[in-house]
Each structure stands twice: as C-alpha cells, then as structure tokens.
GUDO-610491 format. One record per residue: y, z negated, x of N, C-alpha, C, O in turn; residue in one letter; residue number from 0. Coordinates in Angstrom, 3 decimals, decimal comma. Each point is the difference from the previous one (the first is absolute). Layout:
+----------+----------+----------+----------+----------+----------+----------+----------+----------+----------+----------+----------+------+-----+
|       nv |       nw |       nu |      cav |      caw |      cau |       cv |       cw |       cu |       ov |       ow |       ou | rest |  nr |
+----------+----------+----------+----------+----------+----------+----------+----------+----------+----------+----------+----------+------+-----+
|        Y |        Z |        X |        Y |        Z |        X |        Y |        Z |        X |        Y |        Z |        X |    A | NUM |
...
+----------+----------+----------+----------+----------+----------+----------+----------+----------+----------+----------+----------+------+-----+
END
This chain:
+----------+----------+----------+----------+----------+----------+----------+----------+----------+----------+----------+----------+------+-----+
|       nv |       nw |       nu |      cav |      caw |      cau |       cv |       cw |       cu |       ov |       ow |       ou | rest |  nr |
+----------+----------+----------+----------+----------+----------+----------+----------+----------+----------+----------+----------+------+-----+
|  -10,582 |   -6,273 |   10,727 |    0,551 |   -0,692 |   -1,143 |   -1,120 |   -0,276 |   -0,985 |   -1,065 |    0,613 |    0,083 |    X |   0 |
|    1,287 |   -1,513 |   -0,996 |   -0,988 |   -0,302 |   -1,033 |    0,399 |    0,679 |   -1,311 |    1,121 |    0,489 |   -0,140 |    X |   1 |
|   -2,041 |   -0,465 |   -0,808 |    0,342 |    0,544 |   -1,316 |    1,091 |   -0,833 |   -0,679 |    0,718 |    0,510 |   -0,861 |    X |   2 |
|   -0,588 |   -1,784 |    1,240 |    1,037 |   -0,858 |   -0,581 |    1,395 |    0,424 |    0,448 |    0,975 |   -0,228 |   -0,717 |    X |   3 |
|   -0,869 |    0,841 |    1,888 |    1,313 |    0,384 |    0,535 |    0,229 |    1,508 |   -0,024 |    1,085 |    0,463 |    0,349 |    X |   4 |
|   -2,082 |    0,299 |   -0,752 |    0,115 |    1,460 |   -0,017 |    1,025 |    0,444 |   -1,041 |    0,123 |   -0,615 |   -1,060 |    X |   5 |
|    0,609 |    1,680 |    1,365 |    0,974 |    0,502 |   -0,976 |   -0,690 |    0,616 |   -1,217 |   -1,115 |    0,513 |    0,095 |    X |   6 |
|    1,792 |   -0,571 |   -1,227 |   -0,513 |    0,605 |   -1,225 |   -0,013 |    1,516 |    0,106 |    0,819 |    0,595 |    0,700 |    X |   7 |
|   -1,761 |    0,020 |   -1,408 |   -0,073 |    1,455 |   -0,137 |   -0,039 |    0,729 |    1,350 |    0,599 |    1,065 |    0,150 |    X |   8 |
|   -1,296 |   -1,633 |    0,816 |   -0,165 |    0,619 |    1,313 |   -1,489 |    0,181 |    0,251 |   -0,755 |   -0,966 |   -0,110 |    X |   9 |
|    0,309 |    2,173 |    0,445 |   -1,416 |    0,187 |    0,310 |   -0,391 |   -0,834 |    1,225 |    0,667 |    0,038 |    1,034 |    X |  10 |
|   -1,759 |   -0,788 |   -1,176 |   -0,450 |   -0,905 |    1,049 |   -1,460 |    0,252 |    0,324 |   -0,739 |    0,577 |   -0,797 |    X |  11 |
|    0,333 |   -1,021 |    1,985 |   -1,397 |    0,034 |    0,407 |   -0,416 |   -1,411 |    0,370 |    0,697 |   -0,676 |    0,757 |    X |  12 |
|   -1,830 |    0,223 |   -1,286 |   -0,520 |   -1,331 |    0,335 |   -0,565 |    0,061 |    1,418 |   -0,793 |    0,885 |    0,319 |    X |  13 |
|    1,207 |   -1,834 |    0,534 |   -0,495 |   -0,032 |    1,375 |   -0,901 |   -1,199 |    0,273 |   -0,820 |    0,058 |    0,916 |    X |  14 |
|    0,944 |   -1,145 |   -1,679 |   -0,855 |   -1,175 |    0,219 |    0,065 |   -0,937 |   -1,192 |    0,972 |   -0,016 |   -0,756 |    X |  15 |
|   -2,035 |   -0,767 |    0,611 |   -0,060 |   -1,055 |   -1,007 |   -0,285 |   -1,296 |    0,744 |   -1,096 |   -0,191 |    0,528 |    X |  16 |
|    2,078 |   -0,697 |   -0,487 |   -0,082 |   -1,221 |    0,796 |   -0,552 |   -1,166 |   -0,814 |    0,732 |   -0,925 |   -0,351 |    X |  17 |
|   -2,026 |    0,978 |    0,055 |   -0,636 |   -1,037 |   -0,802 |   -1,481 |   -0,073 |    0,328 |   -0,489 |    0,743 |    0,851 |    X |  18 |
|   -0,219 |   -1,631 |   -1,516 |   -1,436 |   -0,139 |    0,243 |   -0,767 |    1,180 |   -0,591 |    0,539 |    0,764 |   -0,800 |    X |  19 |
|   -1,790 |   -0,625 |    1,200 |   -0,822 |    1,142 |   -0,402 |   -0,174 |    0,108 |   -1,516 |    0,004 |    1,109 |   -0,533 |    X |  20 |
|   -0,155 |   -2,223 |   -0,168 |   -0,188 |    0,049 |   -1,443 |    1,175 |    0,611 |   -0,731 |   -0,171 |    0,876 |   -0,847 |    X |  21 |
|    1,358 |   -1,337 |    1,175 |    1,196 |    0,541 |   -0,651 |    0,268 |    1,430 |    0,472 |    0,455 |    0,834 |   -0,783 |    X |  22 |
|   -0,729 |   -0,548 |    2,042 |    0,167 |    1,361 |    0,519 |   -0,902 |    0,959 |   -0,779 |    0,408 |    1,117 |   -0,320 |    X |  23 |
|   -1,619 |   -1,547 |    0,019 |   -0,922 |    0,831 |   -0,762 |    0,519 |    0,235 |   -1,412 |   -0,083 |    1,118 |   -0,511 |    X |  24 |
|    0,610 |   -2,143 |   -0,116 |    0,559 |    0,121 |   -1,357 |    1,185 |    0,961 |   -0,026 |    0,096 |    0,854 |   -0,881 |    X |  25 |
|    0,798 |   -0,999 |    1,844 |    1,171 |    0,873 |    0,085 |   -0,442 |    1,447 |    0,248 |    0,588 |    0,941 |   -0,534 |    X |  26 |
|   -1,620 |   -0,785 |    1,342 |   -0,524 |    1,331 |    0,300 |   -0,542 |    0,681 |   -1,253 |    0,180 |    1,205 |   -0,176 |    X |  27 |
|   -0,842 |   -1,965 |   -0,696 |   -0,523 |    0,599 |   -1,236 |    1,121 |    0,473 |   -0,918 |   -0,210 |    0,858 |   -0,858 |    X |  28 |
|    1,404 |   -1,423 |    1,044 |    1,167 |    0,440 |   -0,779 |    0,658 |    1,236 |    0,608 |    0,939 |    0,558 |   -0,567 |    X |  29 |
|   -1,446 |   -0,135 |    1,734 |    0,543 |    1,188 |    0,657 |    0,926 |   -0,297 |    1,158 |    0,444 |    0,927 |    0,678 |    X |  30 |
|   -0,136 |   -2,189 |   -0,426 |    0,925 |   -0,366 |    1,075 |   -0,777 |   -0,334 |    1,275 |   -0,224 |   -1,165 |    0,330 |    X |  31 |
|   -0,179 |    2,230 |    0,374 |   -0,729 |   -0,147 |    1,255 |    0,748 |    0,766 |    1,083 |    0,897 |    0,787 |   -0,302 |    X |  32 |
|   -1,255 |   -1,011 |    1,544 |    0,667 |    0,688 |    1,102 |    0,067 |    1,500 |   -0,213 |   -1,009 |    0,635 |   -0,305 |    X |  33 |
|    2,191 |   -0,070 |    0,465 |    0,214 |    1,426 |   -0,178 |    0,350 |    0,428 |   -1,412 |    0,376 |    1,152 |   -0,219 |    X |  34 |
|   -0,493 |   -2,063 |   -0,751 |    0,309 |    0,342 |   -1,391 |    1,504 |    0,204 |   -0,183 |    0,815 |   -0,695 |    0,607 |    X |  35 |
|   -0,476 |    1,642 |   -1,437 |    1,406 |    0,241 |   -0,334 |    0,353 |   -0,789 |   -1,249 |   -0,774 |   -0,051 |   -0,957 |    X |  36 |
|    1,943 |   -0,560 |    0,975 |    0,446 |   -0,782 |   -1,152 |    1,517 |    0,035 |   -0,083 |    0,678 |    0,547 |    0,869 |    X |  37 |
|   -0,163 |   -1,146 |   -1,940 |    1,446 |   -0,034 |   -0,220 |    0,327 |   -1,183 |   -0,900 |   -0,663 |   -0,217 |   -1,014 |    X |  38 |
|    1,686 |   -0,548 |    1,385 |    0,464 |   -1,095 |   -0,851 |    0,903 |    0,627 |   -1,063 |    1,025 |    0,602 |    0,319 |    X |  39 |
|   -1,420 |   -0,750 |   -1,579 |    0,760 |    0,658 |   -1,065 |    0,917 |   -0,934 |   -0,779 |    0,935 |    0,451 |   -0,661 |    X |  40 |
|   -1,203 |   -1,755 |    0,737 |    0,845 |   -0,941 |   -0,731 |   -0,126 |   -1,387 |    0,607 |   -1,054 |   -0,381 |    0,508 |    X |  41 |
|    2,165 |   -0,376 |   -0,571 |    0,003 |   -1,388 |    0,471 |    0,485 |   -0,901 |   -1,130 |    0,945 |    0,343 |   -0,710 |    X |  42 |
|   -1,593 |   -1,492 |    0,545 |    0,412 |   -0,955 |   -1,029 |    0,954 |   -1,026 |    0,584 |    0,152 |   -0,089 |    1,218 |    X |  43 |
|    0,482 |   -0,675 |   -2,071 |    0,926 |   -1,033 |    0,462 |   -0,695 |   -1,060 |    0,854 |    0,615 |   -0,558 |    0,908 |    X |  44 |
|   -1,874 |    0,278 |   -1,185 |   -0,738 |   -1,006 |    0,756 |   -0,534 |    0,495 |    1,327 |   -0,591 |   -0,784 |    0,743 |    X |  45 |
|    0,776 |    2,062 |   -0,414 |   -0,462 |    0,545 |    1,266 |   -1,282 |    0,796 |   -0,089 |   -0,361 |    0,690 |    0,953 |    X |  46 |
|   -0,349 |   -0,769 |   -2,090 |   -1,199 |    0,816 |   -0,166 |    0,414 |    1,471 |   -0,054 |    1,150 |    0,323 |   -0,295 |    X |  47 |
|   -2,092 |    0,547 |    0,581 |    0,297 |    1,432 |    0,005 |   -1,132 |    0,778 |   -0,657 |   -1,142 |   -0,456 |   -0,060 |    X |  48 |
|    1,487 |    1,633 |   -0,427 |   -0,975 |    0,943 |   -0,522 |   -0,167 |    1,062 |    1,083 |    0,972 |    0,616 |    0,438 |    X |  49 |
|   -2,215 |   -0,411 |   -0,015 |   -0,301 |    0,939 |    1,074 |   -0,848 |    1,129 |   -0,558 |   -1,022 |   -0,241 |   -0,644 |    X |  50 |
|    1,448 |    1,482 |    0,892 |   -0,771 |    1,174 |   -0,405 |   -0,906 |    0,393 |    1,155 |    0,447 |    0,157 |    1,136 |    X |  51 |
|   -1,745 |    0,000 |   -1,449 |   -0,983 |    0,424 |    1,005 |   -1,113 |    0,772 |   -0,699 |   -0,547 |   -0,456 |   -1,004 |    X |  52 |
|    0,218 |    1,620 |    1,540 |   -1,077 |    0,836 |   -0,540 |    0,099 |    0,216 |   -1,504 |   -1,010 |   -0,066 |   -0,701 |    X |  53 |
|    2,198 |    0,319 |    0,205 |    0,188 |    0,284 |   -1,419 |    0,033 |   -1,211 |   -0,911 |    0,166 |    0,146 |   -1,211 |    X |  54 |
|   -0,321 |   -1,341 |    1,768 |    0,037 |   -1,231 |   -0,793 |    1,226 |   -0,824 |    0,395 |    0,608 |    0,228 |    1,046 |    X |  55 |
|   -0,264 |   -1,178 |   -1,895 |    1,076 |   -0,940 |    0,302 |   -0,577 |   -1,403 |   -0,015 |   -0,693 |   -0,393 |   -0,939 |    X |  56 |
|    0,989 |   -0,353 |    1,986 |   -0,570 |   -1,332 |    0,179 |    1,129 |   -1,012 |    0,094 |    0,933 |    0,182 |    0,783 |    X |  57 |
|   -1,007 |   -1,251 |   -1,578 |    0,969 |   -1,095 |    0,085 |   -0,483 |   -0,961 |    1,080 |   -1,158 |   -0,418 |   -0,004 |    X |  58 |
|    2,052 |    0,071 |    0,930 |   -0,371 |   -0,876 |    1,112 |    1,045 |   -1,092 |    0,172 |    1,198 |    0,254 |   -0,120 |    X |  59 |
|   -1,659 |   -1,483 |    0,406 |    0,942 |   -1,088 |    0,261 |    0,426 |    0,014 |    1,468 |   -0,559 |    0,738 |    0,811 |    X |  60 |
|    1,552 |   -1,559 |   -0,482 |    0,564 |    0,037 |    1,350 |   -0,998 |   -0,406 |    1,078 |    0,051 |    0,526 |    1,112 |    X |  61 |
|   -0,953 |   -1,446 |   -1,418 |   -0,969 |   -0,393 |    1,032 |   -0,894 |    1,177 |    0,376 |   -0,305 |    0,189 |    1,177 |    X |  62 |
|   -0,114 |    0,597 |   -2,149 |   -0,821 |    1,177 |    0,281 |    0,815 |    1,084 |    0,703 |   -0,486 |    0,641 |    0,932 |    X |  63 |
|    1,716 |   -0,440 |   -1,375 |    0,859 |    1,012 |    0,613 |    0,241 |   -0,289 |    1,474 |    0,070 |    0,924 |    0,811 |    X |  64 |
|    0,056 |   -2,196 |   -0,458 |    0,255 |   -0,376 |    1,395 |   -1,213 |    0,193 |    0,897 |    0,138 |   -0,025 |    1,223 |    X |  65 |
|   -1,314 |    0,215 |   -1,791 |   -1,219 |    0,210 |    0,795 |   -0,234 |    1,462 |    0,352 |   -0,832 |    0,301 |    0,856 |    X |  66 |
|    1,549 |    0,607 |   -1,501 |   -0,221 |    1,427 |    0,200 |    1,105 |    0,617 |    0,850 |    1,158 |    0,066 |   -0,412 |    X |  67 |
|   -1,535 |    0,379 |    1,597 |    0,946 |    0,640 |    0,908 |    0,034 |    1,499 |   -0,298 |   -1,043 |    0,635 |   -0,154 |    X |  68 |
|    2,242 |   -0,083 |    0,076 |    0,183 |    1,420 |   -0,308 |    1,041 |    0,600 |    0,931 |    0,741 |   -0,712 |    0,679 |    X |  69 |
|   -0,704 |    2,032 |   -0,665 |    1,064 |    0,721 |    0,711 |    0,419 |    1,185 |   -0,858 |   -0,808 |    0,537 |   -0,757 |    X |  70 |
|    2,061 |   -0,131 |    0,872 |    0,427 |    1,193 |   -0,731 |   -0,820 |    1,198 |    0,489 |   -0,331 |    0,081 |    1,183 |    X |  71 |
|    0,010 |    0,825 |   -2,063 |   -0,834 |    1,152 |    0,372 |    0,622 |    0,889 |    1,059 |   -0,723 |    0,707 |    0,700 |    X |  72 |
|    2,025 |   -0,720 |   -0,561 |    0,649 |    0,864 |    0,972 |   -0,117 |   -0,517 |    1,425 |    0,223 |    0,759 |    0,943 |    X |  73 |
|   -0,566 |   -2,034 |   -0,760 |   -0,156 |   -0,564 |    1,335 |   -1,333 |    0,395 |    0,598 |   -0,982 |    0,196 |   -0,716 |    X |  74 |
|    0,956 |   -0,080 |    2,042 |   -1,252 |    0,251 |    0,694 |   -0,564 |   -1,312 |    0,484 |    0,730 |   -0,985 |    0,107 |    X |  75 |
|   -2,004 |    0,951 |    0,184 |   -0,635 |   -1,224 |    0,457 |    0,411 |   -0,258 |    1,369 |   -0,419 |   -0,993 |    0,594 |    X |  76 |
+----------+----------+----------+----------+----------+----------+----------+----------+----------+----------+----------+----------+------+-----+
END
C-alpha cells in the first residue's frame, strides 16, 4: 500500500520509494527511507497528510504520498 492509502494512526514501515533518484534522496533526508518507521497522524480534506517520522511531522501532498510504499509493522516481508 502507499502512504496515501495507509490507515491513520497505524505504525508503518517504508518499503520503497517509487520515484527518481533526486526526489528519493530528498525524501530520505526527511527520514522516509527503506526500513524507516512512520505513522500517518492526520489527513486533510484535499488528501494531503501529516506523517510522523523520527520524532518529526512532515506535511505531504498526494503525489508524494503515492510514491512511498509502506506496510503495517505487524506484517512480515
């Protein structure tokens, strides 16, 4: 699933970033890299979401959310 479709307030693990190297590098500096733990804490009416990662909260639009593949932490690979 992507961060755009992930349920709210559920611990997640980032498994992939489906974008070019430049944007992948930018997202990585924000803490959203493979294996990182995160959680969607809020969703706006327009579809943007607030994502908690490494003690920070990041506002992301739907295009960015759709590029990040995640899985619930309870699932195995």
